[in-house]
Jmol script that loads the backbone (N, CA, C; Angstrom):
load data "model"
ATOM      1  N   MET A   1     143.727 111.129 106.073  1.00  0.00           N
ATOM      2  CA  MET A   1     142.399 110.579 106.254  1.00  0.00           C
ATOM      3  C   MET A   1     141.664 111.392 107.317  1.00  0.00           C
ATOM      4  N   GLU A   2     140.508 111.869 106.963  1.00  0.00           N
ATOM      5  CA  GLU A   2     139.752 112.732 107.866  1.00  0.00           C
ATOM      6  C   GLU A   2     138.586 111.946 108.453  1.00  0.00           C
ATOM      7  N   GLY A   3     138.416 112.017 109.759  1.00  0.00           N
ATOM      8  CA  GLY A   3     137.338 111.293 110.433  1.00  0.00           C
ATOM      9  C   GLY A   3     136.260 112.244 110.929  1.00  0.00           C
ATOM     10  N   ILE A   4     135.264 111.666 111.504  1.00  0.00           N
ATOM     11  CA  ILE A   4     134.171 112.460 112.048  1.00  0.00           C
ATOM     12  C   ILE A   4     134.610 113.047 113.382  1.00  0.00           C
ATOM     13  N   SER A   5     134.291 114.313 113.595  1.00  0.00           N
ATOM     14  CA  SER A   5     134.693 114.958 114.845  1.00  0.00           C
ATOM     15  C   SER A   5     133.791 116.146 115.114  1.00  0.00           C
ATOM     16  N   GLY A   6     133.917 116.704 116.278  1.00  0.00           N
ATOM     17  CA  GLY A   6     133.192 117.915 116.627  1.00  0.00           C
ATOM     18  C   GLY A   6     131.705 117.698 116.785  1.00  0.00           C
ATOM     19  N   ALA A   7     130.936 118.632 116.241  1.00  0.00           N
ATOM     20  CA  ALA A   7     129.484 118.607 116.388  1.00  0.00           C
ATOM     21  C   ALA A   7     128.865 117.398 115.698  1.00  0.00           C
ATOM     22  N   ASP A   8     129.452 116.956 114.596  1.00  0.00           N
ATOM     23  CA  ASP A   8     128.911 115.779 113.905  1.00  0.00           C
ATOM     24  C   ASP A   8     129.042 114.525 114.765  1.00  0.00           C
ATOM     25  N   LEU A   9     130.156 114.390 115.464  1.00  0.00           N
ATOM     26  CA  LEU A   9     130.346 113.254 116.358  1.00  0.00           C
ATOM     27  C   LEU A   9     129.341 113.291 117.508  1.00  0.00           C
ATOM     28  N   ILE A  10     129.107 114.459 118.057  1.00  0.00           N
ATOM     29  CA  ILE A  10     128.150 114.597 119.156  1.00  0.00           C
ATOM     30  C   ILE A  10     126.745 114.257 118.673  1.00  0.00           C
ATOM     31  N   LYS A  11     126.378 114.715 117.477  1.00  0.00           N
ATOM     32  CA  LYS A  11     125.051 114.403 116.940  1.00  0.00           C
ATOM     33  C   LYS A  11     124.891 112.907 116.683  1.00  0.00           C
ATOM     34  N   ALA A  12     125.915 112.266 116.174  1.00  0.00           N
ATOM     35  CA  ALA A  12     125.846 110.827 115.920  1.00  0.00           C
ATOM     36  C   ALA A  12     125.713 110.049 117.220  1.00  0.00           C
ATOM     37  N   CYS A  13     126.493 110.423 118.213  1.00  0.00           N
ATOM     38  CA  CYS A  13     126.410 109.747 119.509  1.00  0.00           C
ATOM     39  C   CYS A  13     125.077 110.037 120.195  1.00  0.00           C
ATOM     40  N   SER A  14     124.518 111.222 119.983  1.00  0.00           N
ATOM     41  CA  SER A  14     123.200 111.546 120.542  1.00  0.00           C
ATOM     42  C   SER A  14     122.124 110.667 119.921  1.00  0.00           C
ATOM     43  N   ALA A  15     122.224 110.411 118.615  1.00  0.00           N
ATOM     44  CA  ALA A  15     121.250 109.547 117.955  1.00  0.00           C
ATOM     45  C   ALA A  15     121.349 108.110 118.476  1.00  0.00           C
ATOM     46  N   ILE A  16     122.556 107.628 118.680  1.00  0.00           N
ATOM     47  CA  ILE A  16     122.733 106.287 119.237  1.00  0.00           C
ATOM     48  C   ILE A  16     122.205 106.237 120.664  1.00  0.00           C
ATOM     49  N   GLY A  17     122.506 107.253 121.445  1.00  0.00           N
ATOM     50  CA  GLY A  17     122.012 107.314 122.824  1.00  0.00           C
ATOM     51  C   GLY A  17     120.499 107.385 122.889  1.00  0.00           C
ATOM     52  N   ALA A  18     119.889 108.096 121.953  1.00  0.00           N
ATOM     53  CA  ALA A  18     118.425 108.180 121.922  1.00  0.00           C
ATOM     54  C   ALA A  18     117.819 106.815 121.620  1.00  0.00           C
ATOM     55  N   GLY A  19     118.428 106.084 120.706  1.00  0.00           N
ATOM     56  CA  GLY A  19     117.946 104.735 120.412  1.00  0.00           C
ATOM     57  C   GLY A  19     118.058 103.818 121.614  1.00  0.00           C
ATOM     58  N   LEU A  20     119.144 103.925 122.336  1.00  0.00           N
ATOM     59  CA  LEU A  20     119.320 103.109 123.531  1.00  0.00           C
ATOM     60  C   LEU A  20     118.336 103.519 124.631  1.00  0.00           C
ATOM     61  N   ALA A  21     118.038 104.802 124.725  1.00  0.00           N
ATOM     62  CA  ALA A  21     117.113 105.276 125.751  1.00  0.00           C
ATOM     63  C   ALA A  21     115.699 104.768 125.494  1.00  0.00           C
ATOM     64  N   VAL A  22     115.322 104.634 124.238  1.00  0.00           N
ATOM     65  CA  VAL A  22     113.972 104.161 123.909  1.00  0.00           C
ATOM     66  C   VAL A  22     113.817 102.678 124.259  1.00  0.00           C
ATOM     67  N   ILE A  23     114.934 101.951 124.314  1.00  0.00           N
ATOM     68  CA  ILE A  23     114.870 100.546 124.706  1.00  0.00           C
ATOM     69  C   ILE A  23     114.321 100.414 126.133  1.00  0.00           C
ATOM     70  N   ALA A  24     114.395 101.470 126.910  1.00  0.00           N
ATOM     71  CA  ALA A  24     113.866 101.442 128.279  1.00  0.00           C
ATOM     72  C   ALA A  24     112.362 101.196 128.301  1.00  0.00           C
ATOM     73  N   GLY A  25     111.692 101.297 127.167  1.00  0.00           N
ATOM     74  CA  GLY A  25     110.260 101.025 127.106  1.00  0.00           C
ATOM     75  C   GLY A  25     109.912  99.548 127.134  1.00  0.00           C
ATOM     76  N   ILE A  26     110.889  98.676 126.936  1.00  0.00           N
ATOM     77  CA  ILE A  26     110.620  97.242 126.935  1.00  0.00           C
ATOM     78  C   ILE A  26     110.245  96.756 128.328  1.00  0.00           C
ATOM     79  N   GLY A  27     110.973  97.191 129.331  1.00  0.00           N
ATOM     80  CA  GLY A  27     110.725  96.744 130.700  1.00  0.00           C
ATOM     81  C   GLY A  27     109.330  97.072 131.205  1.00  0.00           C
ATOM     82  N   PRO A  28     108.892  98.327 131.094  1.00  0.00           N
ATOM     83  CA  PRO A  28     107.534  98.649 131.540  1.00  0.00           C
ATOM     84  C   PRO A  28     106.454  97.893 130.773  1.00  0.00           C
ATOM     85  N   GLY A  29     106.666  97.666 129.488  1.00  0.00           N
ATOM     86  CA  GLY A  29     105.675  96.922 128.711  1.00  0.00           C
ATOM     87  C   GLY A  29     105.514  95.500 129.210  1.00  0.00           C
ATOM     88  N   VAL A  30     106.627  94.848 129.464  1.00  0.00           N
ATOM     89  CA  VAL A  30     106.579  93.476 129.981  1.00  0.00           C
ATOM     90  C   VAL A  30     105.981  93.459 131.382  1.00  0.00           C
ATOM     91  N   GLY A  31     106.417  94.399 132.221  1.00  0.00           N
ATOM     92  CA  GLY A  31     105.917  94.447 133.593  1.00  0.00           C
ATOM     93  C   GLY A  31     104.423  94.718 133.671  1.00  0.00           C
ATOM     94  N   GLN A  32     103.938  95.606 132.830  1.00  0.00           N
ATOM     95  CA  GLN A  32     102.508  95.913 132.831  1.00  0.00           C
ATOM     96  C   GLN A  32     101.693  94.737 132.326  1.00  0.00           C
ATOM     97  N   GLY A  33     102.212  94.019 131.361  1.00  0.00           N
ATOM     98  CA  GLY A  33     101.510  92.834 130.876  1.00  0.00           C
ATOM     99  C   GLY A  33     101.422  91.761 131.942  1.00  0.00           C
ATOM    100  N   ILE A  34     102.497  91.556 132.666  1.00  0.00           N
ATOM    101  CA  ILE A  34     102.492  90.571 133.747  1.00  0.00           C
ATOM    102  C   ILE A  34     101.518  90.999 134.841  1.00  0.00           C
ATOM    103  N   ALA A  35     101.531  92.292 135.200  1.00  0.00           N
ATOM    104  CA  ALA A  35     100.628  92.783 136.245  1.00  0.00           C
ATOM    105  C   ALA A  35      99.172  92.626 135.834  1.00  0.00           C
ATOM    106  N   ALA A  36      98.861  92.936 134.590  1.00  0.00           N
ATOM    107  CA  ALA A  36      97.476  92.800 134.122  1.00  0.00           C
ATOM    108  C   ALA A  36      97.047  91.338 134.110  1.00  0.00           C
ATOM    109  N   GLY A  37      97.946  90.449 133.729  1.00  0.00           N
ATOM    110  CA  GLY A  37      97.628  89.023 133.731  1.00  0.00           C
ATOM    111  C   GLY A  37      97.361  88.501 135.129  1.00  0.00           C
ATOM    112  N   HIS A  38      98.184  88.899 136.065  1.00  0.00           N
ATOM    113  CA  HIS A  38      97.988  88.462 137.445  1.00  0.00           C
ATOM    114  C   HIS A  38      96.722  89.080 138.047  1.00  0.00           C
ATOM    115  N   ALA A  39      96.441  90.322 137.688  1.00  0.00           N
ATOM    116  CA  ALA A  39      95.217  90.951 138.189  1.00  0.00           C
ATOM    117  C   ALA A  39      93.978  90.251 137.633  1.00  0.00           C
ATOM    118  N   ALA A  40      94.014  89.875 136.359  1.00  0.00           N
ATOM    119  CA  ALA A  40      92.881  89.154 135.775  1.00  0.00           C
ATOM    120  C   ALA A  40      92.692  87.802 136.454  1.00  0.00           C
ATOM    121  N   ALA A  41      93.786  87.127 136.759  1.00  0.00           N
ATOM    122  CA  ALA A  41      93.689  85.852 137.464  1.00  0.00           C
ATOM    123  C   ALA A  41      93.140  86.042 138.873  1.00  0.00           C
ATOM    124  N   ALA A  42      93.550  87.119 139.535  1.00  0.00           N
ATOM    125  CA  ALA A  42      93.064  87.390 140.892  1.00  0.00           C
ATOM    126  C   ALA A  42      91.573  87.708 140.893  1.00  0.00           C
ATOM    127  N   VAL A  43      91.101  88.451 139.907  1.00  0.00           N
ATOM    128  CA  VAL A  43      89.663  88.747 139.802  1.00  0.00           C
ATOM    129  C   VAL A  43      88.897  87.471 139.506  1.00  0.00           C
ATOM    130  N   GLY A  44      89.479  86.581 138.737  1.00  0.00           N
ATOM    131  CA  GLY A  44      88.837  85.298 138.455  1.00  0.00           C
ATOM    132  C   GLY A  44      88.678  84.451 139.710  1.00  0.00           C
ATOM    133  N   ARG A  45      89.658  84.536 140.606  1.00  0.00           N
ATOM    134  CA  ARG A  45      89.573  83.773 141.849  1.00  0.00           C
ATOM    135  C   ARG A  45      88.641  84.422 142.858  1.00  0.00           C
ATOM    136  N   ASN A  46      88.611  85.775 142.867  1.00  0.00           N
ATOM    137  CA  ASN A  46      87.811  86.501 143.862  1.00  0.00           C
ATOM    138  C   ASN A  46      87.130  87.697 143.194  1.00  0.00           C
ATOM    139  N   PRO A  47      85.990  87.482 142.536  1.00  0.00           N
ATOM    140  CA  PRO A  47      85.326  88.584 141.819  1.00  0.00           C
ATOM    141  C   PRO A  47      84.851  89.715 142.732  1.00  0.00           C
ATOM    142  N   GLY A  48      84.646  89.433 143.995  1.00  0.00           N
ATOM    143  CA  GLY A  48      84.188  90.477 144.916  1.00  0.00           C
ATOM    144  C   GLY A  48      85.230  91.545 145.187  1.00  0.00           C
ATOM    145  N   ALA A  49      86.491  91.235 144.959  1.00  0.00           N
ATOM    146  CA  ALA A  49      87.577  92.187 145.218  1.00  0.00           C
ATOM    147  C   ALA A  49      88.030  92.897 143.950  1.00  0.00           C
ATOM    148  N   LYS A  50      87.165  92.935 142.946  1.00  0.00           N
ATOM    149  CA  LYS A  50      87.542  93.512 141.650  1.00  0.00           C
ATOM    150  C   LYS A  50      87.997  94.962 141.770  1.00  0.00           C
ATOM    151  N   GLY A  51      87.293  95.766 142.534  1.00  0.00           N
ATOM    152  CA  GLY A  51      87.641  97.187 142.658  1.00  0.00           C
ATOM    153  C   GLY A  51      89.000  97.394 143.299  1.00  0.00           C
ATOM    154  N   ASP A  52      89.268  96.659 144.371  1.00  0.00           N
ATOM    155  CA  ASP A  52      90.562  96.798 145.041  1.00  0.00           C
ATOM    156  C   ASP A  52      91.707  96.312 144.159  1.00  0.00           C
ATOM    157  N   ILE A  53      91.485  95.200 143.486  1.00  0.00           N
ATOM    158  CA  ILE A  53      92.528  94.638 142.616  1.00  0.00           C
ATOM    159  C   ILE A  53      92.808  95.585 141.453  1.00  0.00           C
ATOM    160  N   THR A  54      91.752  96.122 140.854  1.00  0.00           N
ATOM    161  CA  THR A  54      91.927  97.015 139.702  1.00  0.00           C
ATOM    162  C   THR A  54      92.662  98.293 140.097  1.00  0.00           C
ATOM    163  N   SER A  55      92.286  98.884 141.219  1.00  0.00           N
ATOM    164  CA  SER A  55      92.939 100.130 141.628  1.00  0.00           C
ATOM    165  C   SER A  55      94.407  99.898 141.969  1.00  0.00           C
ATOM    166  N   THR A  56      94.706  98.788 142.630  1.00  0.00           N
ATOM    167  CA  THR A  56      96.098  98.479 142.947  1.00  0.00           C
ATOM    168  C   THR A  56      96.898  98.220 141.675  1.00  0.00           C
ATOM    169  N   MET A  57      96.306  97.499 140.730  1.00  0.00           N
ATOM    170  CA  MET A  57      96.986  97.206 139.478  1.00  0.00           C
ATOM    171  C   MET A  57      97.272  98.492 138.706  1.00  0.00           C
ATOM    172  N   LEU A  58      96.306  99.376 138.615  1.00  0.00           N
ATOM    173  CA  LEU A  58      96.499 100.618 137.859  1.00  0.00           C
ATOM    174  C   LEU A  58      97.557 101.509 138.499  1.00  0.00           C
ATOM    175  N   LEU A  59      97.596 101.547 139.827  1.00  0.00           N
ATOM    176  CA  LEU A  59      98.630 102.325 140.508  1.00  0.00           C
ATOM    177  C   LEU A  59     100.009 101.752 140.216  1.00  0.00           C
ATOM    178  N   GLY A  60     100.125 100.431 140.279  1.00  0.00           N
ATOM    179  CA  GLY A  60     101.406  99.796 139.973  1.00  0.00           C
ATOM    180  C   GLY A  60     101.827 100.011 138.534  1.00  0.00           C
ATOM    181  N   GLN A  61     100.881  99.971 137.617  1.00  0.00           N
ATOM    182  CA  GLN A  61     101.219 100.197 136.211  1.00  0.00           C
ATOM    183  C   GLN A  61     101.628 101.645 135.968  1.00  0.00           C
ATOM    184  N   ALA A  62     101.007 102.576 136.662  1.00  0.00           N
ATOM    185  CA  ALA A  62     101.385 103.988 136.502  1.00  0.00           C
ATOM    186  C   ALA A  62     102.811 104.216 136.991  1.00  0.00           C
ATOM    187  N   VAL A  63     103.168 103.588 138.093  1.00  0.00           N
ATOM    188  CA  VAL A  63     104.530 103.716 138.611  1.00  0.00           C
ATOM    189  C   VAL A  63     105.529 103.063 137.648  1.00  0.00           C
ATOM    190  N   ALA A  64     105.179 101.909 137.101  1.00  0.00           N
ATOM    191  CA  ALA A  64     106.082 101.217 136.178  1.00  0.00           C
ATOM    192  C   ALA A  64     106.254 102.003 134.876  1.00  0.00           C
ATOM    193  N   GLU A  65     105.223 102.698 134.448  1.00  0.00           N
ATOM    194  CA  GLU A  65     105.273 103.429 133.179  1.00  0.00           C
ATOM    195  C   GLU A  65     106.230 104.615 133.243  1.00  0.00           C
ATOM    196  N   THR A  66     106.496 105.133 134.436  1.00  0.00           N
ATOM    197  CA  THR A  66     107.380 106.297 134.537  1.00  0.00           C
ATOM    198  C   THR A  66     108.772 105.987 133.977  1.00  0.00           C
ATOM    199  N   THR A  67     109.235 104.760 134.117  1.00  0.00           N
ATOM    200  CA  THR A  67     110.547 104.404 133.577  1.00  0.00           C
ATOM    201  C   THR A  67     110.566 104.569 132.061  1.00  0.00           C
ATOM    202  N   GLY A  68     109.533 104.084 131.402  1.00  0.00           N
ATOM    203  CA  GLY A  68     109.455 104.229 129.955  1.00  0.00           C
ATOM    204  C   GLY A  68     109.339 105.679 129.519  1.00  0.00           C
ATOM    205  N   LEU A  69     108.586 106.454 130.280  1.00  0.00           N
ATOM    206  CA  LEU A  69     108.430 107.877 129.945  1.00  0.00           C
ATOM    207  C   LEU A  69     109.742 108.637 130.128  1.00  0.00           C
ATOM    208  N   TYR A  70     110.503 108.284 131.153  1.00  0.00           N
ATOM    209  CA  TYR A  70     111.808 108.936 131.330  1.00  0.00           C
ATOM    210  C   TYR A  70     112.738 108.594 130.172  1.00  0.00           C
ATOM    211  N   GLY A  71     112.714 107.357 129.722  1.00  0.00           N
ATOM    212  CA  GLY A  71     113.527 106.977 128.570  1.00  0.00           C
ATOM    213  C   GLY A  71     113.123 107.748 127.318  1.00  0.00           C
ATOM    214  N   LEU A  72     111.818 107.907 127.115  1.00  0.00           N
ATOM    215  CA  LEU A  72     111.335 108.680 125.970  1.00  0.00           C
ATOM    216  C   LEU A  72     111.743 110.143 126.081  1.00  0.00           C
ATOM    217  N   LEU A  73     111.680 110.692 127.279  1.00  0.00           N
ATOM    218  CA  LEU A  73     112.076 112.085 127.490  1.00  0.00           C
ATOM    219  C   LEU A  73     113.556 112.284 127.175  1.00  0.00           C
ATOM    220  N   VAL A  74     114.388 111.374 127.649  1.00  0.00           N
ATOM    221  CA  VAL A  74     115.821 111.474 127.371  1.00  0.00           C
ATOM    222  C   VAL A  74     116.081 111.380 125.868  1.00  0.00           C
ATOM    223  N   ALA A  75     115.380 110.475 125.191  1.00  0.00           N
ATOM    224  CA  ALA A  75     115.562 110.333 123.744  1.00  0.00           C
ATOM    225  C   ALA A  75     115.154 111.607 123.014  1.00  0.00           C
ATOM    226  N   MET A  76     114.047 112.193 123.405  1.00  0.00           N
ATOM    227  CA  MET A  76     113.601 113.430 122.739  1.00  0.00           C
ATOM    228  C   MET A  76     114.572 114.578 123.005  1.00  0.00           C
ATOM    229  N   LEU A  77     115.094 114.654 124.219  1.00  0.00           N
ATOM    230  CA  LEU A  77     116.076 115.695 124.513  1.00  0.00           C
ATOM    231  C   LEU A  77     117.331 115.525 123.668  1.00  0.00           C
ATOM    232  N   LEU A  78     117.789 114.287 123.551  1.00  0.00           N
ATOM    233  CA  LEU A  78     119.002 114.052 122.766  1.00  0.00           C
ATOM    234  C   LEU A  78     118.796 114.340 121.279  1.00  0.00           C
ATOM    235  N   LEU A  79     117.598 114.048 120.767  1.00  0.00           N
ATOM    236  CA  LEU A  79     117.362 114.237 119.338  1.00  0.00           C
ATOM    237  C   LEU A  79     117.026 115.677 118.964  1.00  0.00           C
ATOM    238  N   PHE A  80     116.196 116.313 119.766  1.00  0.00           N
ATOM    239  CA  PHE A  80     115.653 117.607 119.333  1.00  0.00           C
ATOM    240  C   PHE A  80     116.264 118.808 120.045  1.00  0.00           C
ATOM    241  N   VAL A  81     116.603 118.673 121.301  1.00  0.00           N
ATOM    242  CA  VAL A  81     117.184 119.808 122.027  1.00  0.00           C
ATOM    243  C   VAL A  81     118.699 119.838 121.848  1.00  0.00           C
ATOM    244  N   GLN A  82     119.306 118.670 121.803  1.00  0.00           N
ATOM    245  CA  GLN A  82     120.742 118.498 121.630  1.00  0.00           C
ATOM    246  C   GLN A  82     121.537 119.384 122.603  1.00  0.00           C
ATOM    247  N   PRO A  83     121.448 119.059 123.901  1.00  0.00           N
ATOM    248  CA  PRO A  83     122.112 119.906 124.892  1.00  0.00           C
ATOM    249  C   PRO A  83     123.638 119.859 124.813  1.00  0.00           C
ATOM    250  N   LEU A  84     124.193 118.864 124.133  1.00  0.00           N
ATOM    251  CA  LEU A  84     125.648 118.744 124.086  1.00  0.00           C
ATOM    252  C   LEU A  84     126.278 119.525 122.945  1.00  0.00           C
ATOM    253  N   VAL A  85     125.454 119.973 122.002  1.00  0.00           N
ATOM    254  CA  VAL A  85     125.995 120.758 120.876  1.00  0.00           C
ATOM    255  C   VAL A  85     125.941 122.227 121.253  1.00  0.00           C
ATOM    256  N   GLY A  86     127.080 122.874 121.225  1.00  0.00           N
ATOM    257  CA  GLY A  86     127.168 124.263 121.666  1.00  0.00           C
ATOM    258  C   GLY A  86     126.893 125.243 120.658  1.00  0.00           C
TER     259      GLY A  86
END
end "model"
wireframe off; spacefill off
backbone 0.3
color backbone group
């Protein structure tokens, strides 16, 4: 009985790893939604501070988005560059 081995095994595991890496996009999506909701509530309570609230919210969302982008980068590297296949 012959099983999967060598480069085929590495490619299969890379595809699974890429799928798992893309799951990292869930956290930033939820976090950004919560931040936007809280910012909208804060502007509703204090409309005069809209500029400060918006700039702080956007900075926080940009920082949170980096996690999702790193996950996407890892997935693309595993799928297209395949650094583990020699």
